[in-house]
N, CA, C and O atoms as a GROMACS GRO file, in nm:
protein
  424
    1MET      N    1   3.318  -4.327  -0.485
    1MET     CA    2   3.197  -4.384  -0.438
    1MET      C    3   3.205  -4.552  -0.462
    1MET      O    4   3.253  -4.596  -0.567
    2GLU      N    5   3.167  -4.619  -0.383
    2GLU     CA    6   3.141  -4.762  -0.391
    2GLU      C    7   3.020  -4.805  -0.496
    2GLU      O    8   2.920  -4.735  -0.510
    3GLN      N    9   3.040  -4.914  -0.561
    3GLN     CA   10   2.932  -4.955  -0.653
    3GLN      C   11   2.785  -4.950  -0.588
    3GLN      O   12   2.686  -4.900  -0.640
    4CYS      N   13   2.793  -5.010  -0.472
    4CYS     CA   14   2.673  -5.040  -0.398
    4CYS      C   15   2.599  -4.906  -0.355
    4CYS      O   16   2.476  -4.908  -0.350
    5GLU      N   17   2.671  -4.787  -0.323
    5GLU     CA   18   2.615  -4.660  -0.315
    5GLU      C   19   2.577  -4.580  -0.443
    5GLU      O   20   2.483  -4.502  -0.447
    6TYR      N   21   2.659  -4.607  -0.547
    6TYR     CA   22   2.616  -4.554  -0.659
    6TYR      C   23   2.484  -4.594  -0.711
    6TYR      O   24   2.397  -4.516  -0.750
    7VAL      N   25   2.474  -4.746  -0.710
    7VAL     CA   26   2.352  -4.801  -0.762
    7VAL      C   27   2.244  -4.759  -0.677
    7VAL      O   28   2.136  -4.740  -0.732
    8ARG      N   29   2.257  -4.738  -0.527
    8ARG     CA   30   2.140  -4.684  -0.456
    8ARG      C   31   2.099  -4.558  -0.506
    8ARG      O   32   1.982  -4.544  -0.539
    9ARG      N   33   2.174  -4.472  -0.516
    9ARG     CA   34   2.154  -4.337  -0.545
    9ARG      C   35   2.095  -4.310  -0.672
    9ARG      O   36   2.014  -4.220  -0.690
   10VAL      N   37   2.147  -4.410  -0.784
   10VAL     CA   38   2.081  -4.377  -0.931
   10VAL      C   39   1.956  -4.436  -0.895
   10VAL      O   40   1.860  -4.370  -0.935
   11LEU      N   41   1.926  -4.542  -0.833
   11LEU     CA   42   1.794  -4.609  -0.804
   11LEU      C   43   1.691  -4.502  -0.759
   11LEU      O   44   1.588  -4.471  -0.818
   12GLU      N   45   1.742  -4.449  -0.637
   12GLU     CA   46   1.667  -4.349  -0.574
   12GLU      C   47   1.633  -4.224  -0.665
   12GLU      O   48   1.522  -4.170  -0.657
   13ALA      N   49   1.728  -4.181  -0.747
   13ALA     CA   50   1.686  -4.069  -0.851
   13ALA      C   51   1.579  -4.110  -0.943
   13ALA      O   52   1.482  -4.039  -0.972
   14TYR      N   53   1.601  -4.230  -0.989
   14TYR     CA   54   1.499  -4.277  -1.090
   14TYR      C   55   1.358  -4.308  -1.022
   14TYR      O   56   1.253  -4.285  -1.083
   15ARG      N   57   1.360  -4.352  -0.913
   15ARG     CA   58   1.225  -4.375  -0.848
   15ARG      C   59   1.156  -4.232  -0.814
   15ARG      O   60   1.033  -4.225  -0.815
   16LEU      N   61   1.230  -4.126  -0.786
   16LEU     CA   62   1.160  -4.017  -0.774
   16LEU      C   63   1.123  -3.924  -0.872
   16LEU      O   64   1.056  -3.823  -0.855
   17THR      N   65   1.184  -3.977  -1.001
   17THR     CA   66   1.172  -3.872  -1.122
   17THR      C   67   1.030  -3.885  -1.168
   17THR      O   68   0.970  -3.991  -1.184
   18PRO      N   69   0.980  -3.757  -1.189
   18PRO     CA   70   0.854  -3.752  -1.249
   18PRO      C   71   0.824  -3.839  -1.371
   18PRO      O   72   0.901  -3.845  -1.466
   19GLY      N   73   0.695  -3.916  -1.363
   19GLY     CA   74   0.674  -3.985  -1.489
   19GLY      C   75   0.729  -4.136  -1.477
   19GLY      O   76   0.728  -4.214  -1.572
   20THR      N   77   0.778  -4.167  -1.349
   20THR     CA   78   0.812  -4.310  -1.355
   20THR      C   79   0.718  -4.366  -1.251
   20THR      O   80   0.648  -4.302  -1.174
   21GLY      N   81   0.730  -4.506  -1.264
   21GLY     CA   82   0.617  -4.574  -1.156
   21GLY      C   83   0.655  -4.561  -1.025
   21GLY      O   84   0.572  -4.575  -0.935
   22GLY      N   85   0.793  -4.532  -0.999
   22GLY     CA   86   0.833  -4.558  -0.842
   22GLY      C   87   0.889  -4.677  -0.805
   22GLY      O   88   0.954  -4.684  -0.701
   23ALA      N   89   0.870  -4.780  -0.884
   23ALA     CA   90   0.928  -4.908  -0.848
   23ALA      C   91   1.040  -4.932  -0.914
   23ALA      O   92   1.063  -4.877  -1.021
   24VAL      N   93   1.128  -5.021  -0.856
   24VAL     CA   94   1.284  -5.058  -0.897
   24VAL      C   95   1.278  -5.200  -0.922
   24VAL      O   96   1.223  -5.278  -0.844
   25ARG      N   97   1.330  -5.232  -1.024
   25ARG     CA   98   1.314  -5.389  -1.076
   25ARG      C   99   1.457  -5.420  -1.062
   25ARG      O  100   1.545  -5.343  -1.025
   26ARG      N  101   1.469  -5.564  -1.103
   26ARG     CA  102   1.619  -5.620  -1.079
   26ARG      C  103   1.708  -5.568  -1.235
   26ARG      O  104   1.828  -5.543  -1.242
   27ALA      N  105   1.614  -5.563  -1.342
   27ALA     CA  106   1.686  -5.488  -1.443
   27ALA      C  107   1.737  -5.349  -1.429
   27ALA      O  108   1.830  -5.298  -1.492
   28ASP      N  109   1.670  -5.301  -1.346
   28ASP     CA  110   1.708  -5.157  -1.326
   28ASP      C  111   1.850  -5.132  -1.228
   28ASP      O  112   1.929  -5.037  -1.239
   29ARG      N  113   1.856  -5.233  -1.144
   29ARG     CA  114   1.975  -5.233  -1.050
   29ARG      C  115   2.092  -5.304  -1.159
   29ARG      O  116   2.208  -5.272  -1.137
   30LEU      N  117   2.074  -5.374  -1.244
   30LEU     CA  118   2.164  -5.437  -1.332
   30LEU      C  119   2.226  -5.304  -1.416
   30LEU      O  120   2.343  -5.267  -1.426
   31PHE      N  121   2.120  -5.253  -1.466
   31PHE     CA  122   2.147  -5.120  -1.576
   31PHE      C  123   2.228  -5.018  -1.498
   31PHE      O  124   2.325  -4.960  -1.548
   32ALA      N  125   2.183  -4.997  -1.366
   32ALA     CA  126   2.269  -4.905  -1.275
   32ALA      C  127   2.426  -4.955  -1.257
   32ALA      O  128   2.526  -4.883  -1.264
   33ALA      N  129   2.423  -5.082  -1.235
   33ALA     CA  130   2.551  -5.138  -1.195
   33ALA      C  131   2.646  -5.121  -1.330
   33ALA      O  132   2.767  -5.101  -1.319
   34GLN      N  133   2.586  -5.130  -1.449
   34GLN     CA  134   2.653  -5.111  -1.591
   34GLN      C  135   2.707  -4.981  -1.595
   34GLN      O  136   2.823  -4.961  -1.634
   35LEU      N  137   2.615  -4.869  -1.550
   35LEU     CA  138   2.633  -4.747  -1.566
   35LEU      C  139   2.786  -4.720  -1.473
   35LEU      O  140   2.882  -4.658  -1.521
   36TYR      N  141   2.784  -4.766  -1.363
   36TYR     CA  142   2.895  -4.773  -1.267
   36TYR      C  143   3.026  -4.831  -1.334
   36TYR      O  144   3.135  -4.773  -1.335
   37ASP      N  145   3.005  -4.930  -1.380
   37ASP     CA  146   3.109  -5.009  -1.444
   37ASP      C  147   3.180  -4.926  -1.561
   37ASP      O  148   3.302  -4.919  -1.576
   38ARG      N  149   3.096  -4.873  -1.630
   38ARG     CA  150   3.138  -4.774  -1.749
   38ARG      C  151   3.187  -4.637  -1.696
   38ARG      O  152   3.244  -4.562  -1.775
   39GLY      N  153   3.169  -4.601  -1.573
   39GLY     CA  154   3.222  -4.476  -1.509
   39GLY      C  155   3.148  -4.374  -1.544
   39GLY      O  156   3.202  -4.265  -1.561
   40VAL      N  157   3.025  -4.389  -1.560
   40VAL     CA  158   2.920  -4.286  -1.601
   40VAL      C  159   2.916  -4.203  -1.451
   40VAL      O  160   2.903  -4.263  -1.345
   41PRO      N  161   2.928  -4.081  -1.459
   41PRO     CA  162   2.921  -3.987  -1.321
   41PRO      C  163   2.788  -3.986  -1.290
   41PRO      O  164   2.700  -3.969  -1.375
   42LEU      N  165   2.766  -4.006  -1.156
   42LEU     CA  166   2.636  -4.003  -1.094
   42LEU      C  167   2.546  -3.858  -1.135
   42LEU      O  168   2.424  -3.861  -1.153
   43THR      N  169   2.618  -3.750  -1.146
   43THR     CA  170   2.562  -3.611  -1.180
   43THR      C  171   2.496  -3.643  -1.315
   43THR      O  172   2.380  -3.609  -1.343
   44THR      N  173   2.578  -3.711  -1.398
   44THR     CA  174   2.525  -3.733  -1.537
   44THR      C  175   2.393  -3.804  -1.560
   44THR      O  176   2.307  -3.766  -1.639
   45VAL      N  177   2.385  -3.908  -1.485
   45VAL     CA  178   2.253  -3.990  -1.489
   45VAL      C  179   2.154  -3.885  -1.420
   45VAL      O  180   2.056  -3.847  -1.484
   46GLU      N  181   2.177  -3.840  -1.297
   46GLU     CA  182   2.075  -3.755  -1.236
   46GLU      C  183   2.034  -3.620  -1.335
   46GLU      O  184   1.920  -3.575  -1.331
   47ASN      N  185   2.119  -3.572  -1.406
   47ASN     CA  186   2.083  -3.478  -1.512
   47ASN      C  187   2.012  -3.521  -1.626
   47ASN      O  188   1.922  -3.451  -1.671
   48ALA      N  189   2.045  -3.634  -1.679
   48ALA     CA  190   1.960  -3.693  -1.779
   48ALA      C  191   1.821  -3.752  -1.736
   48ALA      O  192   1.732  -3.761  -1.821
   49LEU      N  193   1.801  -3.794  -1.598
   49LEU     CA  194   1.677  -3.795  -1.560
   49LEU      C  195   1.584  -3.678  -1.556
   49LEU      O  196   1.466  -3.683  -1.590
   50ILE      N  197   1.656  -3.560  -1.505
   50ILE     CA  198   1.581  -3.441  -1.499
   50ILE      C  199   1.558  -3.386  -1.645
   50ILE      O  200   1.454  -3.326  -1.671
   51LEU      N  201   1.638  -3.403  -1.721
   51LEU     CA  202   1.631  -3.348  -1.870
   51LEU      C  203   1.505  -3.434  -1.930
   51LEU      O  204   1.406  -3.376  -1.976
   52ALA      N  205   1.513  -3.541  -1.926
   52ALA     CA  206   1.411  -3.656  -2.001
   52ALA      C  207   1.265  -3.594  -1.918
   52ALA      O  208   1.163  -3.568  -1.982
   53ALA      N  209   1.272  -3.582  -1.805
   53ALA     CA  210   1.145  -3.563  -1.717
   53ALA      C  211   1.107  -3.409  -1.765
   53ALA      O  212   0.987  -3.392  -1.783
   54ALA      N  213   1.174  -3.320  -1.783
   54ALA     CA  214   1.151  -3.184  -1.818
   54ALA      C  215   1.092  -3.207  -1.964
   54ALA      O  216   0.976  -3.171  -1.986
   55ARG      N  217   1.154  -3.256  -2.045
   55ARG     CA  218   1.104  -3.282  -2.179
   55ARG      C  219   0.963  -3.338  -2.194
   55ARG      O  220   0.883  -3.288  -2.273
   56ARG      N  221   0.934  -3.450  -2.111
   56ARG     CA  222   0.806  -3.501  -2.110
   56ARG      C  223   0.678  -3.404  -2.042
   56ARG      O  224   0.556  -3.418  -2.052
   57SER      N  225   0.750  -3.310  -1.977
   57SER     CA  226   0.639  -3.200  -1.914
   57SER      C  227   0.594  -3.109  -2.003
   57SER      O  228   0.481  -3.062  -1.988
   58VAL      N  229   0.674  -3.071  -2.105
   58VAL     CA  230   0.650  -2.969  -2.203
   58VAL      C  231   0.563  -3.048  -2.313
   58VAL      O  232   0.608  -3.107  -2.411
   59ARG      N  233   0.434  -3.036  -2.277
   59ARG     CA  234   0.351  -3.101  -2.399
   59ARG      C  235   0.210  -3.009  -2.398
   59ARG      O  236   0.171  -2.936  -2.306
   60PRO      N  237   0.156  -3.031  -2.507
   60PRO     CA  238   0.042  -2.939  -2.553
   60PRO      C  239  -0.071  -2.980  -2.436
   60PRO      O  240  -0.072  -3.094  -2.389
   61ALA      N  241  -0.150  -2.896  -2.401
   61ALA     CA  242  -0.258  -2.932  -2.291
   61ALA      C  243  -0.348  -3.043  -2.331
   61ALA      O  244  -0.388  -3.128  -2.251
   62ASP      N  245  -0.380  -3.040  -2.465
   62ASP     CA  246  -0.470  -3.132  -2.524
   62ASP      C  247  -0.392  -3.263  -2.564
   62ASP      O  248  -0.463  -3.350  -2.614
   63ALA      N  249  -0.265  -3.290  -2.551
   63ALA     CA  250  -0.207  -3.393  -2.589
   63ALA      C  251  -0.253  -3.524  -2.502
   63ALA      O  252  -0.295  -3.523  -2.386
   64ALA      N  253  -0.236  -3.624  -2.578
   64ALA     CA  254  -0.279  -3.757  -2.502
   64ALA      C  255  -0.176  -3.783  -2.392
   64ALA      O  256  -0.058  -3.757  -2.419
   65PRO      N  257  -0.207  -3.831  -2.273
   65PRO     CA  258  -0.111  -3.839  -2.169
   65PRO      C  259  -0.009  -3.962  -2.223
   65PRO      O  260  -0.039  -4.056  -2.297
   66LEU      N  261   0.117  -3.934  -2.165
   66LEU     CA  262   0.225  -4.032  -2.175
   66LEU      C  263   0.214  -4.131  -2.067
   66LEU      O  264   0.165  -4.104  -1.957
   67GLY      N  265   0.265  -4.258  -2.102
   67GLY     CA  266   0.275  -4.362  -2.026
   67GLY      C  267   0.357  -4.349  -1.935
   67GLY      O  268   0.444  -4.263  -1.951
   68THR      N  269   0.357  -4.434  -1.800
   68THR     CA  270   0.445  -4.449  -1.696
   68THR      C  271   0.575  -4.492  -1.762
   68THR      O  272   0.568  -4.574  -1.853
   69ILE      N  273   0.676  -4.451  -1.729
   69ILE     CA  274   0.821  -4.502  -1.735
   69ILE      C  275   0.844  -4.603  -1.646
   69ILE      O  276   0.848  -4.565  -1.529
   70ARG      N  277   0.864  -4.739  -1.670
   70ARG     CA  278   0.870  -4.842  -1.599
   70ARG      C  279   1.019  -4.914  -1.613
   70ARG      O  280   1.038  -5.032  -1.583
   71SER      N  281   1.114  -4.833  -1.660
   71SER     CA  282   1.244  -4.900  -1.673
   71SER      C  283   1.338  -4.790  -1.668
   71SER      O  284   1.306  -4.689  -1.730
   72LEU      N  285   1.469  -4.792  -1.596
   72LEU     CA  286   1.558  -4.714  -1.596
   72LEU      C  287   1.628  -4.715  -1.753
   72LEU      O  288   1.668  -4.615  -1.813
   73ALA      N  289   1.631  -4.823  -1.789
   73ALA     CA  290   1.697  -4.827  -1.946
   73ALA      C  291   1.613  -4.726  -2.049
   73ALA      O  292   1.670  -4.703  -2.155
   74TYR      N  293   1.497  -4.671  -2.029
   74TYR     CA  294   1.413  -4.585  -2.086
   74TYR      C  295   1.535  -4.453  -2.107
   74TYR      O  296   1.557  -4.404  -2.217
   75PHE      N  297   1.591  -4.418  -2.006
   75PHE     CA  298   1.679  -4.300  -2.015
   75PHE      C  299   1.819  -4.312  -2.070
   75PHE      O  300   1.896  -4.217  -2.077
   76ALA      N  301   1.849  -4.438  -2.112
   76ALA     CA  302   1.982  -4.466  -2.178
   76ALA      C  303   2.010  -4.370  -2.281
   76ALA      O  304   2.112  -4.302  -2.269
   77PRO      N  305   1.930  -4.354  -2.388
   77PRO     CA  306   1.968  -4.242  -2.475
   77PRO      C  307   2.000  -4.101  -2.436
   77PRO      O  308   2.082  -4.033  -2.498
   78VAL      N  309   1.933  -4.060  -2.332
   78VAL     CA  310   1.940  -3.935  -2.257
   78VAL      C  311   2.051  -3.922  -2.198
   78VAL      O  312   2.110  -3.814  -2.204
   79ILE      N  313   2.100  -4.025  -2.130
   79ILE     CA  314   2.226  -4.043  -2.062
   79ILE      C  315   2.331  -4.010  -2.153
   79ILE      O  316   2.408  -3.917  -2.131
   80GLU      N  317   2.337  -4.084  -2.254
   80GLU     CA  318   2.444  -4.053  -2.373
   80GLU      C  319   2.446  -3.935  -2.421
   80GLU      O  320   2.555  -3.883  -2.441
   81GLU      N  321   2.341  -3.874  -2.447
   81GLU     CA  322   2.315  -3.740  -2.472
   81GLU      C  323   2.394  -3.615  -2.378
   81GLU      O  324   2.463  -3.518  -2.410
   82VAL      N  325   2.348  -3.663  -2.258
   82VAL     CA  326   2.408  -3.574  -2.153
   82VAL      C  327   2.542  -3.578  -2.135
   82VAL      O  328   2.599  -3.473  -2.107
   83LEU      N  329   2.618  -3.702  -2.149
   83LEU     CA  330   2.770  -3.741  -2.167
   83LEU      C  331   2.824  -3.637  -2.261
   83LEU      O  332   2.930  -3.581  -2.234
   84GLN      N  333   2.760  -3.610  -2.365
   84GLN     CA  334   2.819  -3.528  -2.477
   84GLN      C  335   2.769  -3.375  -2.479
   84GLN      O  336   2.815  -3.294  -2.559
   85LEU      N  337   2.688  -3.348  -2.399
   85LEU     CA  338   2.647  -3.181  -2.374
   85LEU      C  339   2.755  -3.126  -2.337
   85LEU      O  340   2.838  -3.185  -2.268
   86GLN      N  341   2.770  -2.986  -2.385
   86GLN     CA  342   2.850  -2.891  -2.336
   86GLN      C  343   2.773  -2.783  -2.267
   86GLN      O  344   2.782  -2.666  -2.304
   87VAL      N  345   2.697  -2.818  -2.168
   87VAL     CA  346   2.637  -2.707  -2.092
   87VAL      C  347   2.695  -2.708  -1.930
   87VAL      O  348   2.758  -2.803  -1.884
   88GLY      N  349   2.667  -2.607  -1.867
   88GLY     CA  350   2.706  -2.578  -1.728
   88GLY      C  351   2.590  -2.648  -1.629
   88GLY      O  352   2.471  -2.663  -1.659
   89PRO      N  353   2.648  -2.682  -1.516
   89PRO     CA  354   2.558  -2.733  -1.411
   89PRO      C  355   2.433  -2.637  -1.374
   89PRO      O  356   2.335  -2.681  -1.314
   90GLU      N  357   2.444  -2.503  -1.414
   90GLU     CA  358   2.313  -2.421  -1.382
   90GLU      C  359   2.206  -2.458  -1.472
   90GLU      O  360   2.089  -2.450  -1.433
   91TYR      N  361   2.234  -2.499  -1.587
   91TYR     CA  362   2.127  -2.524  -1.671
   91TYR      C  363   2.032  -2.645  -1.618
   91TYR      O  364   1.910  -2.645  -1.636
   92PHE      N  365   2.106  -2.753  -1.546
   92PHE     CA  366   2.029  -2.849  -1.484
   92PHE      C  367   1.984  -2.801  -1.352
   92PHE      O  368   1.884  -2.858  -1.309
   93ARG      N  369   2.033  -2.716  -1.284
   93ARG     CA  370   1.977  -2.667  -1.183
   93ARG      C  371   1.817  -2.582  -1.206
   93ARG      O  372   1.718  -2.583  -1.133
   94HIS      N  373   1.840  -2.515  -1.328
   94HIS     CA  374   1.731  -2.433  -1.370
   94HIS      C  375   1.603  -2.552  -1.396
   94HIS      O  376   1.484  -2.538  -1.370
   95LEU      N  377   1.659  -2.652  -1.446
   95LEU     CA  378   1.549  -2.736  -1.503
   95LEU      C  379   1.481  -2.826  -1.377
   95LEU      O  380   1.363  -2.861  -1.375
   96ARG      N  381   1.572  -2.852  -1.282
   96ARG     CA  382   1.518  -2.920  -1.150
   96ARG      C  383   1.416  -2.817  -1.068
   96ARG      O  384   1.316  -2.856  -1.009
   97ASN      N  385   1.457  -2.683  -1.075
   97ASN     CA  386   1.370  -2.606  -1.021
   97ASN      C  387   1.251  -2.563  -1.076
   97ASN      O  388   1.160  -2.509  -1.013
   98LYS      N  389   1.252  -2.593  -1.218
   98LYS     CA  390   1.131  -2.575  -1.304
   98LYS      C  391   1.043  -2.684  -1.278
   98LYS      O  392   0.926  -2.670  -1.243
   99LEU      N  393   1.105  -2.798  -1.297
   99LEU     CA  394   1.030  -2.936  -1.279
   99LEU      C  395   0.976  -2.937  -1.142
   99LEU      O  396   0.858  -2.969  -1.127
  100HIS      N  397   1.047  -2.906  -1.041
  100HIS     CA  398   0.994  -2.935  -0.907
  100HIS      C  399   0.873  -2.838  -0.876
  100HIS      O  400   0.787  -2.867  -0.793
  101ARG      N  401   0.872  -2.729  -0.943
  101ARG     CA  402   0.768  -2.627  -0.907
  101ARG      C  403   0.641  -2.672  -0.978
  101ARG      O  404   0.530  -2.643  -0.933
  102SER      N  405   0.659  -2.744  -1.092
  102SER     CA  406   0.530  -2.786  -1.165
  102SER      C  407   0.483  -2.952  -1.130
  102SER      O  408   0.383  -3.005  -1.179
  103THR      N  409   0.556  -3.002  -1.058
  103THR     CA  410   0.526  -3.142  -1.023
  103THR      C  411   0.481  -3.174  -0.898
  103THR      O  412   0.567  -3.166  -0.810
  104PRO      N  413   0.350  -3.214  -0.857
  104PRO     CA  414   0.323  -3.250  -0.739
  104PRO      C  415   0.425  -3.346  -0.670
  104PRO      O  416   0.498  -3.423  -0.731
  105ALA      N  417   0.419  -3.331  -0.523
  105ALA     CA  418   0.508  -3.426  -0.443
  105ALA      C  419   0.438  -3.555  -0.474
  105ALA      O  420   0.323  -3.571  -0.513
  106ARG      N  421   0.548  -3.660  -0.443
  106ARG     CA  422   0.511  -3.797  -0.428
  106ARG      C  423   0.474  -3.838  -0.295
  106ARG      O  424   0.441  -3.955  -0.273
   0.00000   0.00000   0.00000
């Protein structure tokens, strides 16, 4: 996959991730290009976005609301974590399905 397609797909996944503002900034494009340059697989980035969103959704009902995520770089630590994880794709499919069922459509 070429860099422009990779960056486009990362940014689209980020934009659609629950908890994000839905806006893409120049810094987000640069961060996505850096991920491409490092050879981070697209599926790793997508899985990290889902994992972080799922974690944010599991909160006590009386907890203060979390702020909106305004930068793709917010997910950097989770991307690094997913690179090290030894779980199969079915785990992330499960998280996607669970998150999809609990999140209103944009």
